[in-house]
SEKOLTI-104985 format. One record per residue (C-alpha): residue in one letter; x, y, z; residue number from 0. Coordinates in steps of 0.1 Angstrom, whole numbers. Each point is the difference from the previous one (the first is absolute). Last residue first. Layout:
SEKOLTI-104985
<node aa="A" x="X" y="Y" z="Z" i="NUM"/>
...
//
This chain:
SEKOLTI-104985
<node aa="A" x="-1770" y="-247" z="1560" i="272"/>
<node aa="S" x="32" y="3" z="-20" i="271"/>
<node aa="A" x="19" y="-32" z="-8" i="270"/>
<node aa="G" x="37" y="-7" z="6" i="269"/>
<node aa="V" x="14" y="-34" z="-8" i="268"/>
<node aa="A" x="32" y="-12" z="15" i="267"/>
<node aa="P" x="14" y="-22" z="-27" i="266"/>
<node aa="E" x="20" y="-31" z="11" i="265"/>
<node aa="T" x="22" y="-12" z="-28" i="264"/>
<node aa="T" x="12" y="-35" z="-2" i="263"/>
<node aa="P" x="-7" y="-6" z="-37" i="262"/>
<node aa="R" x="23" y="28" z="-12" i="261"/>
<node aa="I" x="-3" y="34" z="-17" i="260"/>
<node aa="K" x="-20" y="5" z="-32" i="259"/>
<node aa="S" x="-23" y="-30" z="6" i="258"/>
<node aa="T" x="-8" y="14" z="34" i="257"/>
<node aa="L" x="-12" y="33" z="-14" i="256"/>
<node aa="G" x="-21" y="-15" z="-27" i="255"/>
<node aa="E" x="-17" y="-23" z="25" i="254"/>
<node aa="L" x="-6" y="30" z="22" i="253"/>
<node aa="R" x="-16" y="21" z="-27" i="252"/>
<node aa="Q" x="-21" y="-29" z="-12" i="251"/>
<node aa="L" x="-13" y="-6" z="35" i="250"/>
<node aa="W" x="-8" y="37" z="4" i="249"/>
<node aa="E" x="-18" y="1" z="-33" i="248"/>
<node aa="E" x="-20" y="-31" z="10" i="247"/>
<node aa="S" x="-10" y="18" z="33" i="246"/>
<node aa="D" x="-13" y="30" z="-20" i="245"/>
<node aa="P" x="-19" y="-23" z="-23" i="244"/>
<node aa="G" x="-17" y="-17" z="30" i="243"/>
<node aa="S" x="-9" y="33" z="16" i="242"/>
<node aa="E" x="10" y="26" z="24" i="241"/>
<node aa="P" x="38" y="-3" z="-1" i="240"/>
<node aa="F" x="18" y="24" z="24" i="239"/>
<node aa="Q" x="19" y="26" z="-20" i="238"/>
<node aa="G" x="37" y="-5" z="-4" i="237"/>
<node aa="T" x="33" y="-8" z="16" i="236"/>
<node aa="V" x="28" y="-24" z="-6" i="235"/>
<node aa="T" x="28" y="-7" z="24" i="234"/>
<node aa="V" x="26" y="-26" z="-11" i="233"/>
<node aa="C" x="16" y="-26" z="23" i="232"/>
<node aa="C" x="30" y="-19" z="-12" i="231"/>
<node aa="T" x="13" y="-28" z="22" i="230"/>
<node aa="V" x="37" y="1" z="9" i="229"/>
<node aa="D" x="17" y="-32" z="9" i="228"/>
<node aa="G" x="-6" y="-13" z="-35" i="227"/>
<node aa="E" x="28" y="22" z="-13" i="226"/>
<node aa="D" x="24" y="-20" z="21" i="225"/>
<node aa="R" x="20" y="16" z="28" i="224"/>
<node aa="G" x="38" y="3" z="5" i="223"/>
<node aa="F" x="0" y="38" z="4" i="222"/>
<node aa="A" x="11" y="5" z="-36" i="221"/>
<node aa="N" x="-28" y="-22" z="-12" i="220"/>
<node aa="A" x="-26" y="21" z="20" i="219"/>
<node aa="A" x="15" y="32" z="-14" i="218"/>
<node aa="E" x="-3" y="-13" z="-35" i="217"/>
<node aa="Y" x="-35" y="-11" z="6" i="216"/>
<node aa="V" x="-12" y="33" z="13" i="215"/>
<node aa="I" x="17" y="19" z="-28" i="214"/>
<node aa="D" x="-16" y="-24" z="-25" i="213"/>
<node aa="R" x="-34" y="8" z="15" i="212"/>
<node aa="K" x="6" y="37" z="-5" i="211"/>
<node aa="R" x="8" y="-5" z="-37" i="210"/>
<node aa="K" x="-30" y="-24" z="-3" i="209"/>
<node aa="W" x="-23" y="27" z="13" i="208"/>
<node aa="S" x="14" y="26" z="-23" i="207"/>
<node aa="E" x="-6" y="-22" z="-30" i="206"/>
<node aa="E" x="-34" y="-13" z="10" i="205"/>
<node aa="D" x="-16" y="34" z="6" i="204"/>
<node aa="Q" x="-13" y="19" z="29" i="203"/>
<node aa="F" x="-3" y="-26" z="27" i="202"/>
<node aa="G" x="1" y="9" z="37" i="201"/>
<node aa="T" x="24" y="-15" z="25" i="200"/>
<node aa="N" x="2" y="-26" z="27" i="199"/>
<node aa="W" x="29" y="-24" z="4" i="198"/>
<node aa="I" x="-5" y="-31" z="22" i="197"/>
<node aa="D" x="25" y="-20" z="21" i="196"/>
<node aa="A" x="22" y="31" z="3" i="195"/>
<node aa="R" x="35" y="5" z="12" i="194"/>
<node aa="R" x="27" y="0" z="-27" i="193"/>
<node aa="G" x="-21" y="4" z="-31" i="192"/>
<node aa="V" x="-23" y="25" z="17" i="191"/>
<node aa="I" x="31" y="20" z="12" i="190"/>
<node aa="K" x="11" y="1" z="-36" i="189"/>
<node aa="L" x="-34" y="12" z="-11" i="188"/>
<node aa="G" x="3" y="29" z="25" i="187"/>
<node aa="I" x="35" y="13" z="-8" i="186"/>
<node aa="S" x="5" y="12" z="-36" i="185"/>
<node aa="E" x="-31" y="-14" z="-17" i="184"/>
<node aa="G" x="-26" y="15" z="24" i="183"/>
<node aa="S" x="-33" y="-18" z="-4" i="182"/>
<node aa="S" x="-6" y="-12" z="35" i="181"/>
<node aa="G" x="-25" y="-17" z="23" i="180"/>
<node aa="I" x="17" y="-27" z="20" i="179"/>
<node aa="C" x="-20" y="-31" z="10" i="178"/>
<node aa="I" x="14" y="-19" z="29" i="177"/>
<node aa="R" x="-14" y="-35" z="8" i="176"/>
<node aa="P" x="-7" y="-4" z="36" i="175"/>
<node aa="A" x="22" y="-25" z="19" i="174"/>
<node aa="V" x="-15" y="-35" z="4" i="173"/>
<node aa="E" x="-2" y="-13" z="36" i="172"/>
<node aa="P" x="-6" y="35" z="12" i="171"/>
<node aa="R" x="21" y="13" z="29" i="170"/>
<node aa="P" x="-18" y="4" z="32" i="169"/>
<node aa="T" x="20" y="19" z="6" i="168"/>
<node aa="A" x="15" y="29" z="-20" i="167"/>
<node aa="V" x="32" y="5" z="19" i="166"/>
<node aa="A" x="21" y="32" z="-3" i="165"/>
<node aa="D" x="33" y="-14" z="13" i="164"/>
<node aa="D" x="18" y="31" z="-9" i="163"/>
<node aa="I" x="-14" y="18" z="-30" i="162"/>
<node aa="S" x="16" y="27" z="-22" i="161"/>
<node aa="F" x="-10" y="23" z="-27" i="160"/>
<node aa="Y" x="15" y="25" z="-25" i="159"/>
<node aa="E" x="35" y="-13" z="-10" i="158"/>
<node aa="G" x="-7" y="-34" z="14" i="157"/>
<node aa="H" x="4" y="-19" z="32" i="156"/>
<node aa="F" x="-22" y="-30" z="3" i="155"/>
<node aa="Q" x="-5" y="-26" z="27" i="154"/>
<node aa="P" x="-28" y="-25" z="4" i="153"/>
<node aa="H" x="2" y="-23" z="30" i="152"/>
<node aa="E" x="-23" y="-30" z="-7" i="151"/>
<node aa="E" x="3" y="5" z="-38" i="150"/>
<node aa="T" x="-26" y="-6" z="-27" i="149"/>
<node aa="W" x="-27" y="27" z="1" i="148"/>
<node aa="M" x="22" y="27" z="16" i="147"/>
<node aa="K" x="28" y="-7" z="-25" i="146"/>
<node aa="R" x="-24" y="3" z="-29" i="145"/>
<node aa="C" x="-14" y="33" z="13" i="144"/>
<node aa="I" x="34" y="15" z="5" i="143"/>
<node aa="Q" x="11" y="-9" z="-35" i="142"/>
<node aa="V" x="-31" y="15" z="-15" i="141"/>
<node aa="V" x="4" y="33" z="20" i="140"/>
<node aa="E" x="37" y="2" z="-12" i="139"/>
<node aa="E" x="-11" y="-2" z="-36" i="138"/>
<node aa="L" x="-26" y="27" z="6" i="137"/>
<node aa="Q" x="26" y="23" z="15" i="136"/>
<node aa="R" x="20" y="-3" z="-32" i="135"/>
<node aa="L" x="-32" y="10" z="-18" i="134"/>
<node aa="R" x="-8" y="29" z="22" i="133"/>
<node aa="V" x="36" y="13" z="-4" i="132"/>
<node aa="A" x="-2" y="-2" z="-38" i="131"/>
<node aa="A" x="-34" y="18" z="1" i="130"/>
<node aa="A" x="13" y="29" z="20" i="129"/>
<node aa="P" x="-10" y="3" z="37" i="128"/>
<node aa="F" x="-36" y="5" z="12" i="127"/>
<node aa="E" x="0" y="3" z="38" i="126"/>
<node aa="Y" x="-33" y="-7" z="16" i="125"/>
<node aa="G" x="-21" y="27" z="18" i="124"/>
<node aa="Y" x="-34" y="-10" z="-12" i="123"/>
<node aa="A" x="-4" y="29" z="-24" i="122"/>
<node aa="K" x="36" y="-5" z="-12" i="121"/>
<node aa="Y" x="-5" y="-37" z="-10" i="120"/>
<node aa="E" x="-33" y="9" z="-17" i="119"/>
<node aa="E" x="15" y="29" z="-19" i="118"/>
<node aa="E" x="28" y="-23" z="-13" i="117"/>
<node aa="R" x="-22" y="-28" z="-14" i="116"/>
<node aa="W" x="26" y="-25" z="-13" i="115"/>
<node aa="G" x="6" y="-29" z="23" i="114"/>
<node aa="A" x="29" y="-24" z="-3" i="113"/>
<node aa="G" x="-21" y="-31" z="-4" i="112"/>
<node aa="I" x="-17" y="-28" z="19" i="111"/>
<node aa="G" x="-25" y="-28" z="-5" i="110"/>
<node aa="L" x="5" y="-25" z="28" i="109"/>
<node aa="I" x="-22" y="-29" z="-10" i="108"/>
<node aa="F" x="-22" y="-15" z="27" i="107"/>
<node aa="R" x="-20" y="-33" z="-3" i="106"/>
<node aa="G" x="22" y="-22" z="21" i="105"/>
<node aa="Q" x="-23" y="-9" z="28" i="104"/>
<node aa="T" x="-17" y="34" z="0" i="103"/>
<node aa="L" x="9" y="6" z="37" i="102"/>
<node aa="V" x="36" y="-12" z="-5" i="101"/>
<node aa="Q" x="6" y="21" z="-31" i="100"/>
<node aa="L" x="-16" y="30" z="17" i="99"/>
<node aa="T" x="23" y="-3" z="30" i="98"/>
<node aa="S" x="31" y="-5" z="-21" i="97"/>
<node aa="A" x="-9" y="30" z="-22" i="96"/>
<node aa="M" x="-6" y="22" z="31" i="95"/>
<node aa="K" x="34" y="-10" z="14" i="94"/>
<node aa="G" x="19" y="6" z="-32" i="93"/>
<node aa="I" x="-17" y="33" z="-6" i="92"/>
<node aa="L" x="7" y="10" z="36" i="91"/>
<node aa="A" x="37" y="-9" z="-6" i="90"/>
<node aa="P" x="1" y="22" z="-30" i="89"/>
<node aa="N" x="-17" y="30" z="17" i="88"/>
<node aa="R" x="-32" y="9" z="-17" i="87"/>
<node aa="Y" x="-10" y="27" z="-25" i="86"/>
<node aa="G" x="33" y="-1" z="-18" i="85"/>
<node aa="H" x="-6" y="-34" z="-15" i="84"/>
<node aa="G" x="-28" y="13" z="-21" i="83"/>
<node aa="L" x="-22" y="-31" z="-1" i="82"/>
<node aa="V" x="-13" y="-12" z="-34" i="81"/>
<node aa="H" x="-25" y="-10" z="-13" i="80"/>
<node aa="H" x="-3" y="-18" z="33" i="79"/>
<node aa="A" x="-7" y="-37" z="1" i="78"/>
<node aa="V" x="-26" y="-26" z="10" i="77"/>
<node aa="D" x="-3" y="-36" z="-12" i="76"/>
<node aa="V" x="-36" y="-12" z="-5" i="75"/>
<node aa="N" x="-24" y="-25" z="16" i="74"/>
<node aa="D" x="-1" y="14" z="35" i="73"/>
<node aa="F" x="-22" y="30" z="-7" i="72"/>
<node aa="K" x="-11" y="20" z="30" i="71"/>
<node aa="A" x="32" y="-3" z="20" i="70"/>
<node aa="A" x="22" y="8" z="-30" i="69"/>
<node aa="L" x="-22" y="30" z="-8" i="68"/>
<node aa="W" x="5" y="14" z="35" i="67"/>
<node aa="T" x="37" y="-5" z="-2" i="66"/>
<node aa="L" x="1" y="17" z="-33" i="65"/>
<node aa="T" x="-19" y="30" z="15" i="64"/>
<node aa="T" x="24" y="4" z="29" i="63"/>
<node aa="W" x="30" y="-3" z="-23" i="62"/>
<node aa="G" x="-13" y="25" z="-25" i="61"/>
<node aa="E" x="-13" y="29" z="20" i="60"/>
<node aa="L" x="-34" y="9" z="-15" i="59"/>
<node aa="F" x="-2" y="30" z="-23" i="58"/>
<node aa="G" x="-27" y="26" z="4" i="57"/>
<node aa="E" x="-7" y="26" z="-26" i="56"/>
<node aa="K" x="-11" y="33" z="15" i="55"/>
<node aa="K" x="32" y="19" z="10" i="54"/>
<node aa="E" x="21" y="-21" z="-24" i="53"/>
<node aa="D" x="-20" y="11" z="-30" i="52"/>
<node aa="D" x="8" y="-20" z="-31" i="51"/>
<node aa="F" x="30" y="-23" z="10" i="50"/>
<node aa="G" x="-9" y="-15" z="33" i="49"/>
<node aa="Y" x="16" y="-1" z="34" i="48"/>
<node aa="F" x="22" y="-22" z="20" i="47"/>
<node aa="H" x="14" y="-23" z="-26" i="46"/>
<node aa="D" x="8" y="-37" z="-2" i="45"/>
<node aa="A" x="-21" y="-17" z="-28" i="44"/>
<node aa="M" x="-18" y="-33" z="6" i="43"/>
<node aa="W" x="2" y="-33" z="-19" i="42"/>
<node aa="V" x="-23" y="-31" z="-1" i="41"/>
<node aa="S" x="12" y="-34" z="-11" i="40"/>
<node aa="D" x="-8" y="-31" z="-19" i="39"/>
<node aa="F" x="-33" y="10" z="-15" i="38"/>
<node aa="Y" x="-31" y="-19" z="-9" i="37"/>
<node aa="P" x="-11" y="-6" z="36" i="36"/>
<node aa="L" x="5" y="38" z="3" i="35"/>
<node aa="V" x="-32" y="8" z="-20" i="34"/>
<node aa="S" x="-30" y="-13" z="20" i="33"/>
<node aa="P" x="9" y="11" z="35" i="32"/>
<node aa="F" x="22" y="28" z="-14" i="31"/>
<node aa="L" x="-26" y="20" z="-18" i="30"/>
<node aa="Q" x="-26" y="17" z="23" i="29"/>
<node aa="E" x="14" y="2" z="35" i="28"/>
<node aa="A" x="38" y="-2" z="-6" i="27"/>
<node aa="Q" x="-4" y="21" z="-32" i="26"/>
<node aa="F" x="-19" y="27" z="20" i="25"/>
<node aa="V" x="27" y="0" z="26" i="24"/>
<node aa="T" x="27" y="1" z="-27" i="23"/>
<node aa="I" x="-16" y="31" z="-15" i="22"/>
<node aa="P" x="3" y="19" z="32" i="21"/>
<node aa="K" x="-33" y="20" z="4" i="20"/>
<node aa="F" x="3" y="36" z="-12" i="19"/>
<node aa="D" x="-32" y="-2" z="-20" i="18"/>
<node aa="S" x="18" y="-25" z="-22" i="17"/>
<node aa="G" x="3" y="24" z="-29" i="16"/>
<node aa="A" x="7" y="29" z="24" i="15"/>
<node aa="H" x="32" y="-17" z="13" i="14"/>
<node aa="S" x="11" y="-30" z="21" i="13"/>
<node aa="A" x="34" y="-16" z="-4" i="12"/>
<node aa="A" x="13" y="-34" z="10" i="11"/>
<node aa="P" x="-5" y="-12" z="-36" i="10"/>
<node aa="S" x="1" y="-38" z="-3" i="9"/>
<node aa="L" x="26" y="-16" z="-24" i="8"/>
<node aa="W" x="-14" y="-34" z="-7" i="7"/>
<node aa="G" x="25" y="-28" z="-9" i="6"/>
<node aa="V" x="3" y="-24" z="-29" i="5"/>
<node aa="K" x="24" y="-29" z="-2" i="4"/>
<node aa="A" x="15" y="-11" z="-33" i="3"/>
<node aa="D" x="7" y="-37" z="-7" i="2"/>
<node aa="N" x="-13" y="0" z="-36" i="1"/>
<node aa="M" x="-27" y="26" z="-2" i="0"/>
//
């Protein structure tokens, strides 16, 4: 698939179909030892409860679980798909990311977005401002993180957040790549162009995807960046392959997808258990 990299999106959920055992735990025990050597990364969602029956369906906390996976499997990059920035203080995100990047020896990707699940925010006592505000906050979070990873005495005073010498020592030798998940054409994609190393989104059709990609590129160019500074990451989902023909269909699907977009794409592949 040209230069494409492929990641595994592991469900943090548990439900009746898994006998209420977290799916990622099953995958770590039964699949990952033999499967992950063929993948470049593993991704984990960031939610607090499930989507079918939140009173029964367990959902592992994303950062804790990803750290656990990073320790068990040291041959892949690890990322969130994606963090809701409002669940954690910006400086705490920067500190946690710095720590995990150091502990994984450079294998951590900070996947982050503006958040979207209003009922979850309110259930856990978090504020849930308008989408435009959450996106502007996201841009400040990214700026804070980069300062904490690279500066000895990081300072930032924005419209929403401030830090004053919020050190993140030991700072990583190589700063984590930042993957921003967004599809909003008015604000979100422009933030991607200005701030992200990787852009994550879904794929509906080639025309709409390329329109969104061009918004990212135009924003990058306007900010003094090159188009190649932003790697495209497309999320695809589907039933877990159970046979050789199923696997061949997956491969053909991914090859077709990468041929439609660009050769440096990093698809985060979701598969149901």
